[in-house]
C-alpha positions as CSV (number, residue, x, y, z in Angstrom):
1,X,27.0,0.5,-16.4
2,X,27.1,-2.5,-18.3
3,X,23.6,-2.6,-19.8
4,X,24.1,-6.3,-20.9
5,X,23.4,-9.2,-18.8
6,X,25.2,-12.6,-18.9
7,X,25.0,-16.2,-17.6
8,X,27.5,-16.9,-15.0
9,X,30.6,-18.8,-16.5
10,X,31.1,-22.4,-16.0
11,X,33.8,-22.9,-13.8
12,X,36.5,-25.3,-14.5
13,X,39.0,-27.0,-12.0
14,X,42.4,-26.2,-13.3
15,X,42.5,-22.3,-14.4
16,X,40.8,-23.1,-17.7
17,X,38.8,-21.4,-20.1
18,X,35.1,-20.5,-19.7
19,X,32.6,-19.0,-22.3
20,X,29.2,-17.6,-21.6
21,X,27.0,-15.8,-24.0
22,X,25.7,-12.2,-23.7
23,X,22.2,-10.8,-24.4
24,X,21.8,-7.0,-25.1
25,X,18.9,-4.8,-25.2
26,X,17.3,-4.7,-28.7
27,X,17.8,-0.7,-29.2
28,X,21.5,-0.1,-30.3
29,X,21.0,3.5,-29.3
30,X,21.4,2.3,-25.8
31,X,24.7,0.6,-26.5
32,X,26.0,3.6,-28.4
33,X,25.1,5.9,-25.7
34,X,27.5,4.0,-23.3
35,X,30.1,4.5,-26.0
36,X,31.0,8.0,-26.2
37,X,33.6,8.0,-28.9
38,X,31.2,5.9,-31.2
39,X,28.5,8.7,-30.7
40,X,30.9,11.5,-31.7
41,X,32.0,9.7,-34.8
42,X,28.3,8.9,-35.7
43,X,26.6,12.1,-34.9
44,X,27.6,15.8,-34.4
45,X,24.5,17.5,-33.2
46,X,21.9,16.5,-30.5
47,X,19.1,14.6,-31.8
48,X,20.8,13.1,-34.7
49,X,19.5,9.3,-35.1
50,X,22.1,6.6,-35.3
51,X,22.2,4.6,-38.5
52,X,20.0,1.8,-39.1
53,X,21.6,-1.6,-38.1
54,X,22.4,-3.5,-41.3
55,X,23.2,-6.8,-39.4
56,X,22.8,-8.0,-35.7
57,X,25.7,-9.5,-33.8
58,X,25.6,-12.2,-31.7
59,X,27.1,-11.4,-28.2
60,X,29.7,-13.6,-26.4
61,X,32.0,-13.5,-23.4
62,X,35.4,-15.2,-23.0
63,X,36.7,-15.6,-19.9
64,X,40.5,-16.8,-19.0
65,X,41.9,-17.4,-15.7
66,X,45.3,-16.3,-14.5
67,X,46.0,-14.1,-17.3
68,X,49.6,-12.7,-17.3
69,X,49.9,-9.1,-18.6
70,X,52.9,-7.7,-20.2
71,X,53.5,-5.6,-17.0
72,X,54.1,-8.7,-15.1
73,X,50.7,-8.5,-13.4
74,X,48.2,-11.7,-13.5
75,X,44.7,-11.0,-13.4
76,X,43.0,-14.0,-11.5
77,X,40.0,-13.5,-14.3
78,X,40.4,-11.7,-17.5
79,X,37.0,-11.2,-19.6
80,X,37.0,-10.3,-23.5
81,X,33.4,-9.4,-24.9
82,X,32.9,-10.1,-28.5
83,X,30.2,-10.2,-31.1
84,X,29.9,-12.4,-34.1
85,X,28.2,-12.1,-37.4
86,X,27.4,-14.8,-40.1
87,X,28.3,-18.2,-39.8
88,X,31.4,-20.2,-39.1
89,X,31.5,-22.8,-41.9
90,X,32.4,-26.3,-41.4
91,X,36.2,-25.8,-42.4
92,X,36.4,-22.9,-39.9
93,X,38.2,-20.8,-42.6
94,X,36.0,-17.7,-43.4
95,X,37.0,-15.9,-40.5
96,X,37.7,-12.1,-40.4
97,X,38.8,-10.3,-37.1
98,X,37.7,-7.0,-36.3
99,X,39.3,-5.6,-33.0
100,X,37.6,-2.6,-31.3
101,X,39.0,0.9,-31.2
102,X,39.1,3.5,-28.4
103,X,36.0,2.9,-25.8
104,X,34.2,1.2,-28.6
105,X,32.0,-1.8,-28.6
106,X,31.9,-4.3,-31.4
107,X,29.4,-2.5,-33.2
108,X,31.9,-0.2,-34.4
109,X,32.7,-1.8,-37.9
110,X,29.0,-1.9,-39.0
111,X,29.8,0.6,-41.7
112,X,31.6,-2.4,-43.4
113,X,28.9,-5.2,-43.0
114,X,26.1,-6.3,-45.2
115,X,25.1,-6.8,-48.7
116,X,27.0,-4.9,-51.2
117,X,29.7,-3.6,-48.5
118,X,32.9,-5.1,-48.1
119,X,32.0,-8.0,-45.7
120,X,29.4,-10.1,-46.6
121,X,28.1,-12.1,-43.8
122,X,26.6,-14.8,-46.3
123,X,30.4,-15.8,-46.9
124,X,32.0,-14.7,-44.0
125,X,32.3,-15.1,-40.3
126,X,33.2,-11.8,-38.3
127,X,34.3,-11.9,-35.0
128,X,34.4,-8.3,-33.4
129,X,36.1,-8.1,-30.0
130,X,36.3,-5.5,-27.5
131,X,39.7,-4.1,-25.9
132,X,40.3,-4.3,-22.1
133,X,39.2,-1.1,-20.4
134,X,36.1,-0.4,-22.4
135,X,33.8,-1.0,-19.7
136,X,32.6,-4.4,-20.9
137,X,35.7,-6.4,-21.4
138,X,37.9,-6.8,-18.1
139,X,38.3,-2.8,-17.1
140,X,39.0,-0.9,-14.1
141,X,35.2,-0.3,-13.6
142,X,34.3,-3.8,-13.6
143,X,37.2,-5.7,-12.0
144,X,37.3,-6.3,-8.1
145,X,40.0,-5.5,-5.8
146,X,43.1,-5.6,-5.7
147,X,42.7,-4.6,-9.3
148,X,39.8,-2.1,-9.3
149,X,39.8,1.3,-10.4
150,X,43.3,2.9,-10.6
151,X,44.7,-0.4,-9.4
152,X,44.0,-2.1,-12.7
153,X,47.2,-3.0,-14.5
154,X,48.1,-1.0,-17.7
155,X,47.5,-3.5,-20.6
156,X,49.3,-3.3,-24.1
157,X,48.0,-3.9,-27.5
158,X,50.0,-7.3,-27.5
159,X,48.1,-8.2,-24.3
160,X,45.0,-7.7,-26.2
161,X,46.1,-9.5,-29.2
162,X,47.3,-12.4,-27.0
163,X,43.9,-12.7,-25.3
164,X,42.0,-12.6,-28.6
165,X,44.4,-15.3,-30.3
166,X,43.4,-17.4,-27.2
167,X,39.7,-16.6,-27.8
168,X,39.9,-17.7,-31.4
169,X,42.0,-20.8,-30.9
170,X,40.3,-22.2,-27.6
171,X,36.9,-20.9,-27.7
172,X,36.1,-20.8,-31.6
173,X,38.6,-23.4,-32.6
174,X,39.9,-21.4,-35.4
175,X,43.4,-21.4,-36.2
176,X,43.6,-19.0,-39.1
177,X,42.0,-15.9,-40.1
178,X,41.5,-14.5,-43.7
179,X,42.2,-10.8,-42.7
180,X,42.4,-8.7,-39.5
181,X,40.6,-5.2,-40.2
182,X,41.1,-2.4,-37.8
183,X,40.4,1.3,-37.3
184,X,42.5,3.5,-34.9
185,X,43.4,1.2,-32.1
186,X,42.1,-1.3,-34.1
187,X,44.6,-0.7,-36.8
188,X,47.3,-0.7,-33.9
189,X,46.1,-4.4,-33.2
190,X,46.2,-5.4,-36.7
191,X,49.8,-4.3,-37.1
192,X,50.4,-6.4,-34.1
193,X,48.7,-9.3,-35.6
194,X,51.0,-9.1,-38.7
195,X,54.2,-9.0,-36.4
196,X,53.3,-11.4,-33.8
197,X,51.1,-13.9,-35.9
198,X,52.1,-13.6,-39.4
199,X,51.0,-17.4,-40.1
200,X,47.8,-17.0,-38.6
201,X,46.7,-14.0,-40.8
202,X,46.4,-14.1,-44.6
203,X,46.1,-10.2,-44.7
204,X,45.8,-7.1,-42.8
205,X,43.9,-3.8,-43.1
206,X,44.5,-0.7,-41.2
207,X,42.6,2.6,-41.0
208,X,43.6,5.7,-39.4
209,X,46.2,4.1,-37.1
210,X,49.9,3.1,-37.1
211,X,52.4,0.4,-35.9
212,X,53.9,2.8,-33.2
213,X,52.7,5.7,-31.1
214,X,55.3,8.2,-31.6
215,X,56.5,11.1,-29.4
216,X,53.6,13.5,-30.4
217,X,50.8,11.3,-30.1
218,X,52.1,10.3,-26.5
219,X,52.2,13.8,-25.4
220,X,48.7,14.5,-26.8
221,X,47.3,11.7,-24.9
222,X,49.2,12.8,-21.7
223,X,47.5,16.2,-22.2
224,X,44.0,14.7,-22.2
225,X,44.7,12.6,-19.1
226,X,46.1,15.7,-17.4
227,X,42.9,17.6,-18.2
228,X,40.8,14.7,-16.7
229,X,43.0,14.2,-13.6
230,X,43.3,17.8,-12.6
231,X,39.8,17.5,-11.6
232,X,39.9,17.5,-7.4
233,X,36.9,14.9,-7.6
234,X,39.3,12.4,-9.6
235,X,41.0,12.0,-6.2
236,X,44.0,9.6,-7.8
237,X,41.3,7.4,-9.4
238,X,39.5,6.7,-6.4
239,X,36.6,8.9,-6.9
240,X,33.1,8.4,-5.2
241,X,31.4,10.5,-8.0
242,X,32.3,10.9,-11.4
243,X,34.9,13.7,-11.9
244,X,32.6,15.7,-14.4
245,X,34.8,18.7,-14.8
246,X,37.6,16.6,-15.7
247,X,35.7,14.5,-18.1
248,X,34.4,17.7,-19.9
249,X,38.0,18.9,-20.0
250,X,39.1,15.4,-21.5
251,X,36.2,15.7,-23.9
252,X,37.4,19.2,-25.3
253,X,41.0,18.4,-25.8
254,X,39.8,15.2,-27.7
255,X,37.3,17.3,-29.9
256,X,40.1,19.7,-30.9
257,X,42.2,17.0,-32.6
258,X,39.4,14.5,-33.6
259,X,38.8,16.6,-36.9
260,X,40.9,18.4,-39.3
261,X,41.2,22.2,-39.3
262,X,39.5,22.3,-42.8
263,X,36.6,20.2,-41.3
264,X,36.1,23.2,-38.8
265,X,36.8,26.1,-40.9
266,X,34.3,24.7,-43.7
267,X,32.0,24.0,-40.8
268,X,31.4,20.2,-42.0
269,X,29.5,19.6,-38.8
270,X,26.4,21.0,-40.7
271,X,26.3,18.0,-42.8
272,X,24.8,16.0,-40.2
273,X,23.4,18.6,-38.1
274,X,19.6,19.3,-37.9
275,X,18.6,22.6,-39.2
276,X,19.4,25.4,-36.9
277,X,22.1,23.7,-35.0
278,X,24.5,26.3,-33.7
279,X,28.4,26.3,-33.4
280,X,27.8,26.6,-29.5
281,X,25.7,23.7,-29.5
282,X,28.2,21.3,-31.4
283,X,31.0,22.5,-28.8
284,X,28.6,21.8,-25.9
285,X,27.6,18.3,-27.3
286,X,31.3,17.4,-27.6
287,X,32.1,18.7,-24.4
288,X,29.5,16.6,-22.4
289,X,29.6,13.1,-24.7
290,X,32.7,11.5,-22.4
291,X,30.4,10.2,-19.8
292,X,31.9,6.5,-19.2
293,X,34.2,5.8,-16.4
294,X,37.3,8.0,-16.0
295,X,39.7,5.2,-15.3
296,X,38.6,3.2,-18.4
297,X,39.4,6.1,-20.6
298,X,42.6,6.5,-18.7
299,X,43.5,2.8,-19.1
300,X,43.0,2.7,-22.9
301,X,44.7,6.0,-23.3
302,X,47.9,4.5,-21.6
303,X,47.3,1.2,-23.9
304,X,47.4,3.7,-27.0
305,X,50.5,5.6,-25.5
306,X,52.7,2.5,-25.1
307,X,51.9,0.8,-28.4
308,X,54.9,-0.1,-30.6
309,X,55.4,-3.2,-32.8
310,X,59.1,-2.9,-32.2
311,X,58.5,-3.9,-28.5
312,X,57.6,-7.3,-29.8
313,X,59.9,-10.2,-28.6
314,X,63.1,-10.6,-30.9
315,X,62.8,-6.9,-32.3
316,X,64.6,-5.1,-29.5
317,X,62.4,-1.9,-29.8
318,X,63.4,-1.6,-33.5
319,X,60.1,-0.6,-35.4
320,X,61.7,-0.5,-38.7
321,X,62.9,-4.1,-38.4
322,X,59.5,-5.3,-36.8
323,X,57.7,-3.8,-40.0
324,X,60.1,-5.5,-42.5
325,X,59.4,-8.8,-40.8
326,X,55.7,-8.7,-41.9
327,X,55.4,-11.5,-44.8
328,X,51.6,-10.8,-45.5
329,X,49.8,-8.0,-47.9
330,X,49.0,-5.0,-45.9
331,X,46.4,-2.4,-47.0
332,X,47.3,0.7,-45.3
333,X,44.8,3.6,-45.4
334,X,45.8,6.8,-43.3
335,X,43.2,9.5,-43.5
336,X,45.0,12.4,-45.2
337,X,43.8,15.0,-42.4
338,X,44.1,12.7,-39.4
339,X,45.8,14.8,-36.5
340,X,45.8,11.6,-34.3
341,X,47.7,9.4,-36.5
342,X,49.5,11.8,-39.2
343,X,50.3,11.0,-42.6
344,X,53.9,11.5,-42.0
345,X,54.3,8.8,-39.5
346,X,51.9,6.4,-41.9
347,X,54.1,7.2,-44.8
348,X,57.3,6.6,-43.0
349,X,56.1,3.3,-41.6
350,X,55.0,2.2,-45.1
351,X,58.4,2.2,-46.5
352,X,59.3,-0.8,-44.6
353,X,56.5,-3.1,-45.1
354,X,57.4,-5.5,-48.1
355,X,53.7,-6.1,-49.2
356,X,52.2,-2.7,-48.5
357,X,49.5,-1.2,-50.5
358,X,49.3,2.7,-49.2
359,X,46.0,4.0,-50.0
360,X,45.4,7.4,-48.2
361,X,41.8,8.3,-47.5
362,X,41.0,11.6,-49.3
363,X,38.9,13.1,-46.7
364,X,38.5,16.3,-44.7
365,X,37.0,14.5,-41.7
366,X,40.3,13.8,-40.0
367,X,40.6,11.0,-37.7
368,X,36.9,9.4,-38.1
369,X,37.3,9.2,-41.9
370,X,39.0,5.9,-41.2
371,X,35.6,4.7,-39.8
372,X,33.5,6.1,-42.5
373,X,32.5,9.5,-41.0
374,X,31.0,10.7,-44.3
375,X,29.3,9.0,-47.1
376,X,32.0,9.5,-49.5
377,X,34.5,8.1,-46.8
378,X,32.2,5.1,-46.5
379,X,32.0,4.5,-50.3
380,X,36.0,4.7,-50.6
381,X,36.6,2.3,-47.8
382,X,34.2,-0.5,-48.7
383,X,35.5,-0.3,-52.1
384,X,39.2,-0.4,-51.6
385,X,38.9,-2.7,-48.7
386,X,36.5,-5.0,-50.6
387,X,38.8,-5.1,-53.7
388,X,41.8,-5.9,-51.5
389,X,39.8,-8.9,-49.9
390,X,38.7,-10.3,-53.1
391,X,42.5,-10.3,-54.4
392,X,43.0,-12.5,-51.4
393,X,40.1,-14.8,-52.2
394,X,41.4,-15.1,-55.8
395,X,44.9,-16.5,-54.7
396,X,43.4,-19.1,-52.5
């Protein structure tokens, strides 16, 4: 359920672009409860409070008509929800783009935002966008027939980048951004920006994410989808009630890969857990945290599976050639213990990027290390990303 309400978009006469502002409930806990993965990244045990909001985003909606996807399907109306922090300057050149990760809202980067952190909103205008399929931007759950539920077309990372490019140019009248910073599927988008729109972006930061989903990642995601869809209640995606058993199975497969083996062996979940929390409670918490729409989970998993910058026009499926074409500085920050996007994949890709800065995150927190899962991760990320962005400012 979308807990935000919006004014109806102003309709134009020739398939144009419309914009309406969204309003949100004041309590960030409500938003985070709709985003299961963000909750898992931020808290482990039941009852753990969400971190205090450092800054507040203004909520917006960008609507396009007749949006053609890479699959060849045209959506009569496609919506991108986004948030903004700070103020756009008169020159419209102080923009940093923050594309969302799996099932996330635009609040997913607040660990980077605020005084003394990498992104200072007294100087920068931050645009945080939400991927198709998260339940707020156009998704299987909120799109009418003939594209409702399992009939929603599979959207690619390039589809998302194309939509956000239009948002920036047509809605915000921005023609250049200082940086694109992304975690996980946000990192996938950051790499795609560097390949598809290198003149639009000064520099790119990618944490816990790669430029292509390789075979092992594809199979892992396929296993999660299989766990969800095996529930008889799923009914090919035309369920009349949530496939609860499938969602719980999906959550357990996800949890097994989310953190490193050492994180589990050392019981680092105790770091954030209230006193007295048991291992069984942690497992049960993870089992039941995936409560969003099942078709939405599957759509974004398909988007993740299909990502390959080598599939961009002009590269004929050659990921190495696509990476070699990137002419801008790239800060590549894999987590040393990521099981989703392993270090071996990241190191392989880094050798082809001409201006790469390869800085692994020294953490036992696995994939979420790239989203500041621990205080040490947060400090390392903010210091490293902040220094990288300042280098760009000095060269301007």
